[in-house]
C-alpha positions as CSV (number, residue, x, y, z in Angstrom):
1,C,-4.3,59.6,85.6
2,R,-4.4,60.2,81.9
3,F,-3.8,63.5,80.1
4,S,-4.7,64.5,76.6
5,V,-2.7,67.2,74.9
6,E,-3.6,68.9,71.7
7,V,-0.9,71.0,70.0
8,F,-2.1,73.7,67.7
9,G,0.2,75.2,65.2
10,G,-0.1,77.8,62.5
11,P,0.0,76.8,58.8
12,V,3.2,76.0,57.0
13,V,3.0,76.1,53.2
14,S,5.5,74.6,50.8
15,A,5.7,75.2,47.0
16,P,8.6,75.5,44.5
17,T,10.1,79.0,44.2
18,Y,10.5,78.6,40.4
19,A,8.8,76.5,37.9
20,W,9.4,76.2,34.1
21,A,7.1,74.9,31.5
22,S,7.2,74.7,27.7
23,E,4.5,76.3,25.6
24,T,1.6,74.0,24.6
25,Y,2.6,71.3,27.1
26,R,0.6,70.3,30.2
27,A,2.0,71.7,33.5
28,S,1.1,71.7,37.2
29,L,2.0,73.8,40.2
30,T,1.7,71.9,43.5
31,C,1.4,73.3,47.0
32,T,1.3,71.4,50.3
33,G,0.3,72.7,53.7
34,E,0.7,71.5,57.3
35,G,-0.5,72.6,60.6
36,Y,-3.1,71.9,63.2
37,P,-5.9,72.4,62.4
38,E,-5.0,71.5,58.8
39,P,-4.9,74.6,56.6
40,T,-7.2,75.2,53.6
41,L,-5.1,75.9,50.5
42,S,-5.8,78.3,47.7
43,W,-3.9,79.7,44.7
44,S,-3.8,83.3,43.5
45,N,-2.1,84.9,40.5
46,E,-0.9,88.5,40.8
47,G,-3.3,88.9,43.7
48,A,-6.4,87.5,42.1
49,E,-7.9,84.1,42.9
50,V,-7.1,81.5,40.3
51,P,-10.4,80.5,38.7
52,S,-11.1,77.2,37.1
53,S,-11.6,77.2,33.3
54,P,-11.5,74.6,30.6
55,G,-7.7,74.9,30.1
56,L,-6.9,75.5,33.8
57,S,-8.1,73.7,36.9
58,S,-7.3,74.7,40.4
59,T,-7.8,72.4,43.3
60,S,-6.8,73.4,46.8
61,A,-3.2,72.2,46.2
62,V,-2.7,71.9,42.5
63,I,-3.0,74.3,39.5
64,T,-3.0,72.4,36.2
65,F,-2.5,74.0,32.8
66,A,-3.8,71.8,30.0
67,S,-1.7,73.7,27.5
68,V,0.7,76.3,28.8
69,R,0.7,79.8,27.0
70,Q,3.1,82.7,27.3
71,E,0.3,84.6,29.0
72,D,0.4,82.0,31.9
73,A,3.8,83.2,33.0
74,G,3.8,85.1,36.3
75,T,3.9,84.9,40.0
76,F,1.5,82.5,41.7
77,T,0.9,82.5,45.4
78,C,-0.3,79.5,47.4
79,T,-1.9,80.5,50.7
80,G,-2.8,78.2,53.6
81,T,-5.3,79.5,56.1
82,S,-6.7,78.0,59.4
83,S,-8.0,79.3,62.7
84,R,-4.4,79.6,63.8
85,G,-3.4,82.1,61.0
86,A,-2.2,82.1,57.4
87,A,1.0,81.4,55.5
88,S,1.9,81.8,51.8
89,K,4.6,80.8,49.4
90,E,5.2,82.4,45.9
91,T,6.0,80.4,42.8
92,T,7.3,82.1,39.7
93,L,6.2,80.3,36.5
94,A,8.4,80.9,33.4
95,V,7.2,79.7,30.1
96,R,9.7,78.5,27.5
97,Q,8.7,79.6,24.0
98,I,8.5,77.0,21.2
99,L,10.3,78.5,18.3
100,E,8.7,77.8,14.9
101,T,11.0,77.3,11.9
102,C,10.6,79.3,8.8
103,D,12.2,79.0,5.4
104,A,14.7,81.7,6.2
105,F,16.2,79.6,9.0
106,K,16.1,76.1,7.4
107,P,19.7,75.1,6.9
108,S,21.2,74.9,3.5
109,V,24.3,72.8,2.9
110,V,27.4,75.0,2.2
111,S,29.7,72.0,1.6
112,E,28.8,68.5,0.6
113,W,30.7,65.3,0.9
114,P,33.1,64.4,-0.6
115,M,34.8,67.8,-0.1
116,P,38.2,68.5,-1.5
117,G,40.5,67.1,1.2
118,G,37.4,66.0,3.1
119,G,37.1,62.9,5.2
120,P,37.0,62.0,8.9
121,G,37.9,64.9,11.2
122,R,36.9,67.5,8.7
123,T,34.0,69.9,9.2
124,A,31.0,71.1,7.2
125,A,29.2,74.3,7.8
126,F,25.4,74.6,7.6
127,V,24.0,78.1,7.5
128,P,20.5,79.5,7.3
129,A,19.2,80.1,3.8
130,A,19.0,83.8,4.7
131,G,22.8,83.8,4.8
132,P,25.6,83.6,7.4
133,A,24.4,86.9,9.1
134,A,21.2,85.2,10.2
135,S,21.4,83.1,13.4
136,P,21.8,80.4,14.4
137,Y,25.0,79.3,12.8
138,V,25.6,75.5,13.1
139,L,28.9,73.8,12.6
140,H,28.8,70.0,12.5
141,E,31.9,67.9,12.7
142,R,31.8,64.5,11.0
143,S,33.7,61.7,12.6
């Protein structure tokens, strides 16, 4: 006597909780789903379905940003649905800003070598052209 058993299970969805990307770089968010029957995966952002566009493509499991922008930061939700139910997982995308340099923050040398009493183990300070009140303040030790 032979028996066949089919086990049905609701969807289980996995995606990272947090993702970081740098402005202007390519980035992807990936989601996986398991269950029987296999779930259909979809992405949404702040409750709205993620549409495909020239800079953004969304397949069932991956969202790809061709060039990440600050506006892309937010909460994305991957949802897996099947006849056995639905499950979701949120991913928060943070976008690191690329800082542009400007003349006010280009370093100017305060002390040049040779310094009086200078040599190995001595330090030289480099401060922004805008003055020491502007940040960042960089201290470089020469060895």
